[in-house]
MDAnalysis code that builds the backbone (N, CA, C; Angstrom):
import MDAnalysis as mda
import numpy as np

u = mda.Universe.empty(732, n_residues=244, atom_resindex=np.repeat(np.arange(244), 3), trajectory=True)
u.add_TopologyAttr("name", ["N", "CA", "C"] * 244)
u.add_TopologyAttr("resid", np.arange(1, 245))
u.add_TopologyAttr("resname", ["MET", "ALA", "LEU", "THR", "GLU", "GLU", "PHE", "GLU", "GLN", "SER", "GLY", "ASN", "TRP", "LEU", "PHE", "LYS", "ARG", "ARG", "GLY", "TYR", "MET", "PRO", "VAL", "VAL", "LEU", "LEU", "ILE", "ALA", "GLY", "ILE", "VAL", "VAL", "LEU", "MET", "LEU", "ASN", "GLY", "LEU", "ASN", "PRO", "GLY", "ARG", "ASN", "PHE", "LEU", "ILE", "THR", "ASP", "ILE", "ILE", "TYR", "LEU", "PHE", "ILE", "SER", "PHE", "MET", "GLY", "LEU", "ALA", "ILE", "ARG", "ALA", "PHE", "THR", "ILE", "GLY", "HIS", "THR", "PRO", "ARG", "ASN", "THR", "SER", "GLY", "ARG", "ASN", "THR", "LYS", "GLY", "GLN", "ILE", "ALA", "GLU", "VAL", "VAL", "ASN", "THR", "THR", "GLY", "ILE", "TYR", "SER", "ILE", "VAL", "ARG", "HIS", "PRO", "LEU", "TYR", "LEU", "GLY", "ASN", "PHE", "VAL", "ILE", "TRP", "LEU", "GLY", "LEU", "SER", "LEU", "PHE", "THR", "GLU", "SER", "PRO", "PHE", "PHE", "ILE", "VAL", "VAL", "PHE", "ILE", "LEU", "ALA", "PHE", "TRP", "LEU", "TYR", "TYR", "GLU", "ARG", "ILE", "MET", "PHE", "ALA", "GLU", "GLU", "GLN", "PHE", "LEU", "LYS", "ARG", "LYS", "PHE", "GLY", "LYS", "GLU", "TYR", "GLU", "GLU", "TRP", "ALA", "ILE", "LYS", "THR", "PRO", "SER", "PHE", "PHE", "PRO", "ALA", "PHE", "SER", "LYS", "TRP", "ALA", "PRO", "GLY", "ASN", "LEU", "SER", "PHE", "SER", "TRP", "LYS", "ASN", "ILE", "PHE", "LYS", "ARG", "GLU", "TYR", "ASN", "GLY", "PHE", "GLY", "ASN", "ILE", "ILE", "PHE", "ALA", "PHE", "THR", "ILE", "LEU", "ALA", "ILE", "VAL", "ARG", "ASN", "TYR", "SER", "ILE", "THR", "GLY", "ASN", "TRP", "TYR", "PRO", "GLU", "LEU", "ARG", "TRP", "ILE", "ILE", "ILE", "PHE", "PHE", "THR", "GLY", "LEU", "ILE", "ILE", "TRP", "PHE", "ILE", "VAL", "ARG", "THR", "ILE", "GLU", "LYS", "LYS", "THR", "SER", "PHE", "PHE", "ASN", "VAL", "GLU", "GLY", "ARG"])
u.atoms.positions = np.array([
    [-23.807, -15.566, -16.716],
    [-22.581, -14.785, -16.892],
    [-21.367, -15.703, -16.825],
    [-20.454, -15.594, -17.796],
    [-19.238, -16.394, -17.795],
    [-18.375, -16.035, -16.591],
    [-17.581, -17.013, -16.138],
    [-16.760, -16.797, -14.949],
    [-15.786, -15.644, -15.136],
    [-15.219, -15.522, -16.358],
    [-14.281, -14.415, -16.605],
    [-14.978, -13.066, -16.482],
    [-16.222, -12.984, -16.962],
    [-16.969, -11.734, -16.849],
    [-17.321, -11.430, -15.397],
    [-17.659, -12.482, -14.656],
    [-17.965, -12.292, -13.237],
    [-16.732, -11.817, -12.478],
    [-15.569, -12.406, -12.780],
    [-14.325, -11.986, -12.142],
    [-14.030, -10.523, -12.452],
    [-14.203, -10.138, -13.723],
    [-13.898, -8.760, -14.107],
    [-14.886, -7.787, -13.470],
    [-16.147, -8.142, -13.463],
    [-17.162, -7.268, -12.882],
    [-16.920, -7.065, -11.390],
    [-16.673, -8.155, -10.677],
    [-16.420, -8.042, -9.240],
    [-15.102, -7.330, -8.973],
    [-14.112, -7.546, -9.854],
    [-12.828, -6.869, -9.702],
    [-12.954, -5.368, -9.855],
    [-13.755, -4.918, -10.827],
    [-13.981, -3.481, -11.002],
    [-14.738, -2.892, -9.816],
    [-15.677, -3.653, -9.275],
    [-16.425, -3.198, -8.101],
    [-15.489, -3.051, -6.906],
    [-14.612, -4.024, -6.702],
    [-13.661, -3.974, -5.593],
    [-12.613, -2.886, -5.813],
    [-12.227, -2.653, -7.077],
    [-11.242, -1.624, -7.400],
    [-11.695, -0.258, -6.891],
    [-12.970, 0.054, -7.103],
    [-13.503, 1.348, -6.686],
    [-13.602, 1.468, -5.168],
    [-13.557, 0.346, -4.473],
    [-13.739, 0.355, -3.019],
    [-12.524, -0.197, -2.274],
    [-11.380, -0.250, -2.957],
    [-10.205, -0.858, -2.341],
    [-9.667, -0.044, -1.169],
    [-10.060, 1.220, -1.071],
    [-9.630, 2.034, 0.056],
    [-10.252, 1.614, 1.376],
    [-11.312, 0.797, 1.322],
    [-11.959, 0.358, 2.555],
    [-11.193, -0.763, 3.250],
    [-10.371, -1.496, 2.498],
    [-9.696, -2.652, 3.088],
    [-8.779, -2.260, 4.238],
    [-7.982, -1.176, 4.142],
    [-7.158, -0.795, 5.292],
    [-7.990, -0.474, 6.528],
    [-9.174, 0.115, 6.327],
    [-10.045, 0.431, 7.472],
    [-10.515, -0.848, 8.146],
    [-10.925, -1.821, 7.330],
    [-11.364, -3.113, 7.869],
    [-10.216, -3.798, 8.597],
    [-9.018, -3.752, 7.991],
    [-7.843, -4.354, 8.615],
    [-7.540, -3.700, 9.955],
    [-7.620, -2.376, 10.010],
    [-7.329, -1.665, 11.255],
    [-8.339, -2.037, 12.338],
    [-9.618, -2.064, 11.996],
    [-10.647, -2.425, 12.970],
    [-10.445, -3.859, 13.460],
    [-10.143, -4.766, 12.529],
    [-9.898, -6.160, 12.913],
    [-8.666, -6.263, 13.811],
    [-7.622, -5.486, 13.486],
    [-6.413, -5.488, 14.310],
    [-6.682, -4.997, 15.729],
    [-7.550, -3.991, 15.844],
    [-7.931, -3.476, 17.167],
    [-8.613, -4.559, 17.988],
    [-9.538, -5.264, 17.354],
    [-10.250, -6.347, 18.050],
    [-9.285, -7.434, 18.495],
    [-8.375, -7.810, 17.602],
    [-7.408, -8.865, 17.924],
    [-6.515, -8.450, 19.093],
    [-6.048, -7.202, 19.094],
    [-5.195, -6.727, 20.182],
    [-5.941, -6.692, 21.513],
    [-7.221, -6.389, 21.479],
    [-8.012, -6.366, 22.698],
    [-8.167, -7.765, 23.289],
    [-8.126, -8.775, 22.424],
    [-8.357, -10.150, 22.866],
    [-7.090, -10.988, 22.976],
    [-5.963, -10.420, 22.545],
    [-4.754, -11.220, 22.359],
    [-4.077, -11.646, 23.654],
    [-4.198, -10.874, 24.723],
    [-3.553, -11.229, 25.983],
    [-2.038, -11.200, 25.919],
    [-1.474, -10.072, 25.459],
    [-0.022, -9.945, 25.347],
    [0.622, -9.855, 26.727],
    [1.879, -10.230, 26.792],
    [2.632, -10.260, 28.050],
    [2.799, -8.851, 28.613],
    [2.280, -8.561, 29.817],
    [2.363, -7.205, 30.391],
    [3.793, -6.732, 30.651],
    [4.716, -7.671, 30.903],
    [6.072, -7.272, 31.248],
    [7.015, -7.178, 30.066],
    [6.508, -7.347, 28.881],
    [7.379, -7.394, 27.710],
    [7.695, -6.003, 27.175],
    [8.927, -5.830, 26.670],
    [9.337, -4.595, 26.000],
    [9.164, -4.788, 24.496],
    [8.305, -3.968, 23.893],
    [7.977, -4.125, 22.474],
    [8.836, -3.254, 21.562],
    [9.858, -2.591, 22.078],
    [10.617, -1.609, 21.307],
    [11.173, -2.198, 20.013],
    [11.893, -3.320, 20.099],
    [12.555, -3.887, 18.923],
    [11.536, -4.331, 17.884],
    [10.509, -5.048, 18.329],
    [9.514, -5.531, 17.366],
    [8.736, -4.365, 16.750],
    [8.462, -3.328, 17.532],
    [7.771, -2.158, 16.975],
    [8.578, -1.537, 15.842],
    [9.872, -1.420, 16.047],
    [10.753, -0.855, 15.021],
    [10.733, -1.730, 13.772],
    [10.780, -3.038, 13.967],
    [10.793, -3.971, 12.834],
    [9.493, -3.873, 12.043],
    [8.356, -3.885, 12.735],
    [7.067, -3.855, 12.047],
    [6.863, -2.526, 11.314],
    [7.257, -1.426, 11.957],
    [7.136, -0.127, 11.303],
    [8.048, -0.054, 10.084],
    [9.247, -0.609, 10.209],
    [10.188, -0.633, 9.090],
    [9.620, -1.425, 7.920],
    [8.974, -2.559, 8.196],
    [8.370, -3.364, 7.134],
    [7.323, -2.543, 6.382],
    [6.466, -1.851, 7.131],
    [5.442, -1.041, 6.474],
    [6.041, 0.079, 5.642],
    [7.098, 0.701, 6.137],
    [7.737, 1.756, 5.362],
    [8.470, 1.194, 4.140],
    [8.880, -0.064, 4.204],
    [9.434, -0.706, 3.009],
    [8.350, -0.829, 1.937],
    [7.125, -1.131, 2.376],
    [6.018, -1.156, 1.421],
    [5.775, 0.201, 0.808],
    [5.837, 1.251, 1.640],
    [5.683, 2.616, 1.124],
    [6.825, 2.956, 0.166],
    [8.018, 2.456, 0.451],
    [9.166, 2.695, -0.425],
    [8.955, 2.049, -1.795],
    [8.328, 0.869, -1.818],
    [8.022, 0.219, -3.095],
    [7.057, 1.079, -3.899],
    [6.031, 1.592, -3.223],
    [5.083, 2.480, -3.895],
    [5.782, 3.748, -4.374],
    [6.632, 4.315, -3.530],
    [7.327, 5.552, -3.884],
    [8.239, 5.349, -5.088],
    [8.961, 4.244, -5.101],
    [9.859, 3.965, -6.221],
    [9.067, 3.813, -7.510],
    [7.903, 3.188, -7.406],
    [7.042, 3.014, -8.577],
    [6.548, 4.352, -9.101],
    [5.988, 5.144, -8.208],
    [5.388, 6.415, -8.601],
    [6.442, 7.435, -9.019],
    [7.631, 7.334, -8.459],
    [8.694, 8.265, -8.814],
    [9.147, 8.153, -10.249],
    [8.811, 7.029, -10.913],
    [9.270, 6.805, -12.287],
    [8.143, 6.743, -13.305],
    [6.893, 6.925, -12.879],
    [5.789, 6.703, -13.815],
    [5.131, 8.007, -14.262],
    [4.552, 8.016, -15.460],
    [3.867, 9.210, -15.971],
    [2.462, 9.343, -15.404],
    [1.830, 10.446, -15.705],
    [0.467, 10.718, -15.263],
    [-0.515, 9.670, -15.816],
    [-1.542, 9.387, -15.024],
    [-2.641, 8.500, -15.430],
    [-2.204, 7.073, -15.736],
    [-1.241, 6.579, -14.967],
    [-0.887, 5.161, -15.110],
    [-0.830, 4.457, -13.762],
    [-0.322, 5.111, -12.737],
    [-0.212, 4.487, -11.418],
    [-0.606, 5.508, -10.367],
    [-1.461, 5.107, -9.440],
    [-1.868, 6.067, -8.419],
    [-3.014, 5.576, -7.576],
    [-3.762, 6.530, -6.997],
    [-4.826, 6.202, -6.055],
    [-6.216, 6.432, -6.652],
    [-6.338, 6.421, -7.959],
    [-7.639, 6.617, -8.585],
    [-8.622, 5.532, -8.141],
    [-9.877, 5.941, -7.879],
    [-10.908, 4.972, -7.482],
    [-12.146, 5.032, -8.368],
    [-12.146, 5.878, -9.388],
    [-13.334, 6.043, -10.224],
    [-13.443, 4.968, -11.295],
    [-12.308, 4.439, -11.734],
    [-12.323, 3.427, -12.781],
    [-10.932, 3.232, -13.340],
    [-10.795, 2.269, -14.242],
    [-9.487, 1.955, -14.817],
    [-9.012, 3.094, -15.710],
    [-7.754, 3.503, -15.531],
    [-7.152, 4.553, -16.352],
    [-5.750, 4.109, -16.751],
    [-5.417, 4.244, -18.015],
    [-4.057, 3.956, -18.473],
    [-3.849, 4.585, -19.840],
    [-2.913, 5.507, -19.918],
    [-2.596, 6.126, -21.205],
    [-1.480, 5.388, -21.921],
    [-0.645, 4.693, -21.151],
    [0.426, 3.869, -21.728],
    [0.570, 2.616, -20.864],
    [1.270, 1.631, -21.388],
    [1.620, 0.440, -20.609],
    [3.019, 0.648, -20.043],
    [3.136, 0.675, -18.731],
    [4.462, 0.781, -18.121],
    [5.153, -0.580, -18.203],
    [6.296, -0.619, -18.862],
    [6.998, -1.900, -19.052],
    [8.449, -1.851, -18.595],
    [8.903, -0.683, -18.145],
    [10.294, -0.557, -17.723],
    [10.366, -0.216, -16.244],
    [11.592, -0.102, -15.727],
    [11.752, 0.157, -14.304],
    [11.174, -0.979, -13.490],
    [10.488, -0.656, -12.416],
    [9.939, -1.698, -11.555],
    [8.892, -2.534, -12.285],
    [8.255, -1.951, -13.319],
    [7.271, -2.708, -14.093],
    [7.921, -3.740, -15.009],
    [9.221, -3.728, -15.100],
    [9.904, -4.772, -15.873],
    [10.116, -6.034, -15.044],
    [9.927, -5.933, -13.736],
    [10.136, -7.108, -12.872],
    [8.853, -7.585, -12.198],
    [7.795, -6.757, -12.198],
    [6.522, -7.161, -11.593],
    [5.395, -6.309, -12.194],
    [4.240, -6.936, -12.452],
    [3.160, -6.221, -13.134],
    [2.347, -5.328, -12.192],
    [2.320, -5.641, -10.911],
    [1.487, -4.891, -9.970],
    [2.305, -4.414, -8.758],
    [3.285, -3.544, -8.990],
    [4.151, -3.125, -7.881],
    [3.431, -2.326, -6.798],
    [2.414, -1.544, -7.171],
    [1.701, -0.771, -6.156],
    [0.960, -1.688, -5.191],
    [0.382, -2.749, -5.707],
    [-0.320, -3.690, -4.835],
    [0.667, -4.506, -4.006],
    [1.827, -4.776, -4.565],
    [2.880, -5.402, -3.773],
    [3.263, -4.493, -2.614],
    [3.404, -3.189, -2.893],
    [3.701, -2.230, -1.829],
    [2.610, -2.197, -0.780],
    [1.344, -2.213, -1.212],
    [0.231, -2.246, -0.270],
    [0.310, -3.472, 0.631],
    [0.615, -4.602, 0.037],
    [0.699, -5.839, 0.809],
    [1.750, -5.733, 1.907],
    [2.913, -5.205, 1.555],
    [4.000, -5.095, 2.538],
    [3.631, -4.097, 3.644],
    [2.971, -2.994, 3.270],
    [2.511, -2.023, 4.274],
    [1.586, -2.691, 5.271],
    [0.588, -3.393, 4.771],
    [-0.414, -4.007, 5.653],
    [0.142, -5.229, 6.376],
    [1.154, -5.857, 5.780],
    [1.798, -6.969, 6.477],
    [2.442, -6.472, 7.767],
    [3.126, -5.314, 7.692],
    [3.716, -4.738, 8.895],
    [2.680, -4.473, 9.964],
    [1.510, -3.947, 9.559],
    [0.434, -3.675, 10.505],
    [-0.136, -4.962, 11.092],
    [-0.302, -5.981, 10.264],
    [-0.847, -7.243, 10.772],
    [0.142, -7.924, 11.717],
    [1.436, -7.809, 11.432],
    [2.452, -8.379, 12.315],
    [2.435, -7.711, 13.688],
    [2.035, -6.442, 13.732],
    [1.988, -5.702, 14.994],
    [1.064, -6.386, 15.998],
    [0.033, -7.064, 15.527],
    [-0.887, -7.757, 16.436],
    [-0.254, -8.995, 17.052],
    [0.773, -9.532, 16.393],
    [1.467, -10.746, 16.839],
    [0.500, -11.912, 17.035],
    [-0.501, -11.947, 16.164],
    [-1.464, -13.052, 16.163],
    [-1.273, -13.855, 14.885],
    [-0.706, -15.073, 14.959],
    [-0.508, -15.884, 13.749],
    [-1.804, -16.098, 12.974],
    [-2.898, -16.310, 13.685],
    [-4.188, -16.519, 13.015],
    [-4.579, -15.285, 12.210],
    [-4.456, -14.100, 12.816],
    [-4.829, -12.866, 12.124],
    [-3.922, -12.621, 10.923],
    [-2.645, -12.907, 11.047],
    [-1.704, -12.702, 9.942],
    [-2.070, -13.592, 8.758],
    [-2.390, -14.855, 9.033],
    [-2.783, -15.784, 7.968],
    [-4.087, -15.335, 7.314],
    [-5.060, -14.914, 8.136],
    [-6.339, -14.437, 7.594],
    [-6.118, -13.207, 6.713],
    [-5.242, -12.300, 7.161],
    [-4.946, -11.107, 6.354],
    [-4.373, -11.495, 4.995],
    [-3.407, -12.409, 4.976],
    [-2.770, -12.809, 3.716],
    [-3.801, -13.422, 2.771],
    [-4.661, -14.291, 3.295],
    [-5.689, -14.923, 2.469],
    [-6.693, -13.891, 1.962],
    [-7.092, -12.953, 2.844],
    [-8.057, -11.922, 2.448],
    [-7.481, -11.019, 1.371],
    [-6.217, -10.645, 1.531],
    [-5.560, -9.806, 0.528],
    [-5.515, -10.531, -0.809],
    [-5.147, -11.786, -0.776],
    [-5.044, -12.575, -2.004],
    [-6.392, -12.628, -2.721],
    [-7.454, -12.973, -1.996],
    [-8.774, -13.095, -2.606],
    [-9.272, -11.739, -3.120],
    [-9.041, -10.688, -2.358],
    [-9.523, -9.349, -2.703],
    [-8.801, -8.812, -3.934],
    [-7.477, -8.870, -3.903],
    [-6.703, -8.227, -4.963],
    [-6.545, -9.100, -6.195],
    [-6.773, -10.397, -6.071],
    [-6.733, -11.236, -7.260],
    [-7.796, -10.787, -8.257],
    [-8.994, -10.461, -7.753],
    [-10.067, -9.984, -8.625],
    [-9.721, -8.621, -9.232],
    [-9.159, -7.738, -8.403],
    [-8.813, -6.402, -8.893],
    [-7.754, -6.484, -9.987],
    [-6.721, -7.293, -9.755],
    [-5.658, -7.432, -10.743],
    [-6.186, -8.050, -12.033],
    [-7.112, -9.008, -11.892],
    [-7.701, -9.620, -13.084],
    [-8.447, -8.567, -13.907],
    [-9.255, -7.744, -13.239],
    [-10.024, -6.712, -13.935],
    [-9.107, -5.704, -14.609],
    [-8.049, -5.286, -13.933],
    [-7.097, -4.342, -14.518],
    [-6.452, -4.927, -15.764],
    [-6.072, -6.190, -15.686],
    [-5.381, -6.800, -16.813],
    [-6.311, -7.006, -18.004],
    [-7.572, -7.290, -17.728],
    [-8.530, -7.382, -18.833],
    [-8.679, -6.040, -19.536],
    [-8.733, -4.966, -18.751],
    [-8.828, -3.617, -19.312],
    [-7.605, -3.292, -20.178],
    [-6.423, -3.581, -19.651],
    [-5.193, -3.290, -20.385],
    [-5.071, -4.152, -21.642],
    [-5.505, -5.402, -21.530],
    [-5.437, -6.299, -22.687],
    [-6.312, -5.798, -23.821],
    [-7.520, -5.326, -23.495],
    [-8.410, -4.804, -24.531],
    [-7.875, -3.504, -25.124],
    [-7.291, -2.656, -24.290],
    [-6.863, -1.341, -24.767],
    [-5.550, -1.389, -25.548],
    [-4.611, -2.225, -25.101],
    [-3.277, -2.198, -25.707],
    [-2.924, -3.467, -26.478],
    [-3.765, -4.478, -26.386],
    [-3.604, -5.673, -27.202],
    [-2.255, -6.364, -27.084],
    [-1.610, -6.543, -28.218],
    [-0.382, -7.328, -28.283],
    [0.733, -6.718, -27.439],
    [0.793, -5.390, -27.407],
    [1.832, -4.728, -26.601],
    [1.738, -5.159, -25.146],
    [0.522, -5.201, -24.626],
    [0.342, -5.621, -23.237],
    [0.631, -7.113, -23.076],
    [0.124, -7.928, -23.976],
    [0.279, -9.379, -23.857],
    [1.749, -9.794, -23.872],
    [2.544, -9.171, -24.737],
    [3.973, -9.519, -24.814],
    [4.686, -9.184, -23.509],
    [4.298, -8.057, -22.894],
    [4.904, -7.686, -21.616],
    [4.425, -8.607, -20.498],
    [3.136, -8.928, -20.470],
    [2.560, -9.726, -19.397],
    [3.105, -11.155, -19.392],
    [3.369, -11.700, -20.574],
    [3.867, -13.075, -20.663],
    [5.198, -13.235, -19.943],
    [6.059, -12.218, -20.049],
    [7.408, -12.343, -19.499],
    [7.576, -11.694, -18.118],
    [6.518, -11.047, -17.616],
    [6.635, -10.322, -16.350],
    [5.713, -10.923, -15.305],
    [6.236, -11.347, -14.146],
    [5.384, -11.926, -13.106],
    [4.368, -10.929, -12.575],
    [3.233, -11.427, -12.097],
    [2.159, -10.547, -11.659],
    [2.420, -9.930, -10.294],
    [3.024, -10.684, -9.372],
    [3.122, -10.177, -7.998],
    [4.490, -10.377, -7.343],
    [5.136, -11.493, -7.614],
    [6.451, -11.756, -7.022],
    [7.536, -11.350, -8.017],
    [8.340, -10.336, -7.680],
    [9.288, -9.756, -8.646],
    [10.327, -10.750, -9.153],
    [10.677, -10.605, -10.423],
    [11.781, -11.348, -11.032],
    [12.892, -10.334, -11.300],
    [13.794, -10.180, -10.349],
    [14.787, -9.109, -10.404],
    [15.732, -9.239, -11.593],
    [15.887, -10.457, -12.088],
    [16.789, -10.666, -13.219],
    [16.267, -10.025, -14.509],
    [14.993, -9.660, -14.535],
    [14.390, -9.083, -15.737],
    [14.441, -7.546, -15.748],
    [15.156, -6.963, -14.820],
    [15.175, -5.502, -14.676],
    [15.591, -4.795, -15.963],
    [14.825, -3.761, -16.328],
    [15.158, -2.895, -17.458],
    [15.000, -1.456, -16.997],
    [15.978, -0.597, -17.208],
    [15.911, 0.796, -16.726],
    [14.674, 1.528, -17.218],
    [14.177, 2.447, -16.383],
    [12.996, 3.211, -16.725],
    [13.265, 4.284, -17.764],
    [12.200, 4.730, -18.423],
    [12.327, 5.757, -19.454],
    [12.292, 7.167, -18.879],
    [11.708, 7.334, -17.685],
    [11.577, 8.647, -17.065],
    [12.536, 8.781, -15.897],
    [12.998, 9.998, -15.660],
    [13.848, 10.260, -14.508],
    [13.034, 10.161, -13.225],
    [13.700, 9.910, -12.121],
    [13.030, 9.767, -10.831],
    [12.601, 11.142, -10.326],
    [11.355, 11.248, -9.833],
    [10.811, 12.520, -9.381],
    [10.382, 12.435, -7.919],
    [11.156, 13.052, -7.035],
    [10.772, 13.130, -5.631],
    [9.503, 13.949, -5.449],
    [9.351, 14.976, -6.267],
    [8.164, 15.818, -6.157],
    [6.891, 15.017, -6.404],
    [6.950, 14.109, -7.370],
    [5.787, 13.289, -7.673],
    [5.416, 12.400, -6.484],
    [6.426, 11.932, -5.772],
    [6.185, 11.096, -4.594],
    [5.518, 11.905, -3.493],
    [6.068, 13.073, -3.185],
    [5.477, 13.915, -2.145],
    [4.045, 14.288, -2.490],
    [3.802, 14.557, -3.759],
    [2.474, 14.979, -4.191],
    [1.451, 13.860, -4.039],
    [1.847, 12.637, -4.327],
    [0.874, 11.554, -4.434],
    [0.893, 10.559, -3.284],
    [1.919, 10.589, -2.436],
    [2.019, 9.552, -1.412],
    [2.076, 10.074, 0.016],
    [1.893, 11.370, 0.220],
    [1.986, 11.877, 1.596],
    [0.859, 11.332, 2.466],
    [-0.291, 11.073, 1.871],
    [-1.379, 10.486, 2.654],
    [-1.066, 9.053, 3.067],
    [-0.370, 8.335, 2.216],
    [0.050, 6.978, 2.582],
    [0.973, 6.991, 3.786],
    [1.897, 7.941, 3.794],
    [2.788, 8.103, 4.941],
    [1.988, 8.399, 6.206],
    [1.057, 9.355, 6.105],
    [0.249, 9.709, 7.264],
    [-0.613, 8.562, 7.748],
    [-1.157, 7.779, 6.824],
    [-2.004, 6.652, 7.209],
    [-1.227, 5.593, 7.976],
    [0.013, 5.361, 7.582],
    [0.840, 4.382, 8.297],
    [1.084, 4.837, 9.730],
    [1.485, 6.091, 9.896],
    [1.742, 6.624, 11.231],
    [0.476, 6.566, 12.089],
    [-0.644, 6.968, 11.513],
    [-1.913, 6.975, 12.241],
    [-2.317, 5.564, 12.661],
    [-2.249, 4.615, 11.725],
    [-2.682, 3.249, 12.011],
    [-1.824, 2.602, 13.095],
    [-0.503, 2.773, 13.003],
    [0.376, 2.186, 14.019],
    [0.118, 2.812, 15.386],
    [-0.113, 4.117, 15.416],
    [-0.365, 4.786, 16.696],
    [-1.660, 4.287, 17.332],
    [-2.701, 4.120, 16.522],
    [-3.968, 3.583, 17.031],
    [-3.763, 2.190, 17.612],
    [-3.052, 1.345, 16.885],
    [-2.803, -0.013, 17.374],
    [-1.966, 0.003, 18.648],
    [-1.008, 0.931, 18.727],
    [-0.178, 1.047, 19.928],
    [-1.018, 1.478, 21.132],
    [-1.965, 2.399, 20.915],
    [-2.851, 2.844, 21.993],
    [-3.702, 1.668, 22.487],
    [-4.273, 0.926, 21.554],
    [-5.125, -0.211, 21.927],
    [-4.311, -1.281, 22.644],
    [-3.121, -1.548, 22.139],
    [-2.269, -2.552, 22.795],
    [-1.952, -2.160, 24.224],
    [-1.599, -0.891, 24.429],
    [-1.261, -0.434, 25.773],
    [-2.471, -0.510, 26.700],
    [-3.653, -0.190, 26.135],
    [-4.868, -0.283, 26.954],
    [-5.163, -1.736, 27.342],
    [-4.982, -2.662, 26.392],
    [-5.280, -4.064, 26.677],
    [-4.327, -4.646, 27.717],
    [-3.134, -4.038, 27.843],
    [-2.138, -4.543, 28.798],
    [-2.225, -3.820, 30.138],
    [-2.351, -2.483, 30.096],
    [-2.264, -1.689, 31.327],
    [-3.581, -1.046, 31.737],
    [-4.538, -0.945, 30.820],
    [-5.784, -0.245, 31.112],
    [-5.691, 1.256, 30.911],
    [-4.574, 1.742, 30.389],
    [-4.372, 3.179, 30.166],
    [-4.526, 3.512, 28.684],
    [-5.310, 4.579, 28.393],
    [-5.553, 4.975, 27.018],
    [-4.468, 5.922, 26.504],
    [-3.237, 5.518, 26.554],
    [-2.165, 6.288, 25.915],
    [-1.047, 5.320, 25.564],
    [-0.329, 5.581, 24.471],
    [0.738, 4.680, 24.035],
    [2.059, 4.990, 24.739],
    [3.064, 4.195, 24.450],
    [4.401, 4.475, 24.964],
    [4.905, 5.802, 24.387],
    [5.862, 6.400, 25.069],
    [6.386, 7.714, 24.676],
    [6.881, 7.714, 23.240],
    [7.495, 6.641, 22.793],
    [8.039, 6.611, 21.429],
    [6.937, 6.792, 20.390],
    [5.742, 6.244, 20.681],
    [4.658, 6.376, 19.718],
    [4.054, 7.776, 19.730],
    [4.098, 8.427, 20.866],
    [3.657, 9.825, 20.925],
    [4.586, 10.691, 20.079],
    [5.905, 10.453, 20.210],
    [6.890, 11.201, 19.434],
    [6.736, 10.913, 17.944],
    [6.601, 9.617, 17.601],
    [6.443, 9.228, 16.200],
    [5.185, 9.851, 15.600],
    [4.088, 9.834, 16.356],
    [2.826, 10.354, 15.841],
    [2.907, 11.849, 15.554],
    [3.389, 12.622, 16.521],
    [3.399, 14.074, 16.330],
    [4.459, 14.499, 15.315],
    [5.569, 13.778, 15.241],
    [6.553, 14.055, 14.196],
    [5.956, 13.784, 12.824],
    [5.283, 12.638, 12.700],
    [4.635, 12.298, 11.438],
    [3.540, 13.273, 11.078],
    [2.769, 13.712, 12.080],
    [1.683, 14.664, 11.835],
    [2.225, 15.987, 11.311],
    [3.328, 16.461, 11.888],
    [3.928, 17.720, 11.438],
    [4.424, 17.595, 9.995],
    [5.109, 16.474, 9.696],
    [5.601, 16.255, 8.330],
    [4.438, 16.193, 7.352],
    [3.397, 15.428, 7.708],
    [2.220, 15.300, 6.838],
    [1.568, 16.663, 6.605],
    [1.426, 17.459, 7.659],
    [0.767, 18.758, 7.539],
    [1.575, 19.699, 6.657],
    [2.889, 19.700, 6.802],
    [3.738, 20.573, 5.985],
    [3.636, 20.196, 4.509],
    [3.778, 18.897, 4.224],
    [3.718, 18.449, 2.829],
    [2.340, 18.712, 2.233],
    [1.291, 18.425, 2.998],
    [-0.066, 18.656, 2.509],
    [-0.301, 20.143, 2.207],
    [0.175, 21.011, 3.079],
    [-0.001, 22.449, 2.873],
    [0.702, 22.905, 1.603],
    [1.923, 22.419, 1.394],
    [2.663, 22.784, 0.180],
    [1.942, 22.270, -1.052],
    [1.429, 21.020, -0.973],
    [0.762, 20.416, -2.123],
    [-0.549, 21.123, -2.461],
    [-1.289, 21.528, -1.426],
    [-2.596, 22.153, -1.653],
    [-2.500, 23.647, -1.977],
    [-1.516, 24.324, -1.435],
    [-1.446, 25.789, -1.543],
    [-0.481, 26.291, -2.610],
    [0.385, 25.415, -3.111],
    [1.369, 25.857, -4.092],
    [1.425, 24.859, -5.251],
    [2.229, 25.178, -6.232],
    [2.449, 24.263, -7.366],
    [3.848, 23.651, -7.308],
    [4.467, 23.701, -6.140],
    [5.861, 23.273, -5.994],
    [6.060, 21.814, -6.406],
    [5.085, 20.967, -6.078],
    [5.236, 19.540, -6.364],
    [4.752, 19.147, -7.759],
    [4.265, 20.101, -8.517],
    [3.779, 19.790, -9.867],
    [4.945, 19.511, -10.803],
    [4.838, 18.420, -11.523],
    [5.866, 18.056, -12.513],
    [5.139, 17.766, -13.822],
    [5.575, 18.378, -14.878],
    [4.908, 18.213, -16.169],
    [4.892, 16.739, -16.585],
    [3.721, 16.271, -16.946],
    [3.577, 14.880, -17.419],
    [3.509, 13.860, -16.314],
    [3.467, 14.318, -15.032],
    [3.422, 13.379, -13.903],
    [2.142, 13.551, -13.110],
])
C-alpha cells in the first residue's frame, strides 16, 4: 500500500473515532493530577479562570465556524466524510480546518489545568499526530470530489494556523440557533471535564472528594443551561434553520 493510501485509510479510521480522544485526554489528565503533587496552600482561582477561558475560546472558534456554515459541511458527524460544498469564505478563508483548531484550543485549556509541562507537550504531539491523518483524509476526499475548486482554495489557505490577512466575508448570515442546536454538547463537555479535573485535584491535595465552591456553582449552572438547551432542541423545532 502506498504511503498516501495508508495515511488516508488511517485518517478515515481515526475520523470515525475522533470522539474518543477527549475521553483519553481526560483520563490521562486525572492520572497526572493524582501524581502531580500540587502545592496544598495555593489558590487556584486565577489560573482556573484562565484555563476555562482558553477552552471557551476554543468553543467560540467552533461556534463562529458553525454559525456561518450550511448543512452537511461542518459538524460532529462520525460516520464518514460529508461535504455538499467547499466552504471558502468567512473563517474558512483564513484556515482550512477551523473546527479542529477549536478542538485544539479547548483541549489545550484542559491540559493546562494539570499544570504538568510534560503532559502539555505530550498532548500537543498526540493531537498533531492524530489530527494530521484526519486532515489528510478529509483533504483527499475534498480534492477528489471538488477538484480544481478545492485545490485553488487549499493552495492559498493555511491548514491550521490562521492567516487573518486573507479574510473574506461569509456568504451566509450568522445563526445563533445553529450554534445552540449543534454545540450545546460541546459546552456541557467542557463544564463536565473541568469539574472532574477539579474534583481530582482537590482530592490529590486534601483527600476530599469535592471541588471548590466555584466549581460546584459552575457545574450546576452549566448543567441547567445544557438541560434547557437540550430540551428545546429535542422537543421543539425552535433551533431549526432551513439549510443549516
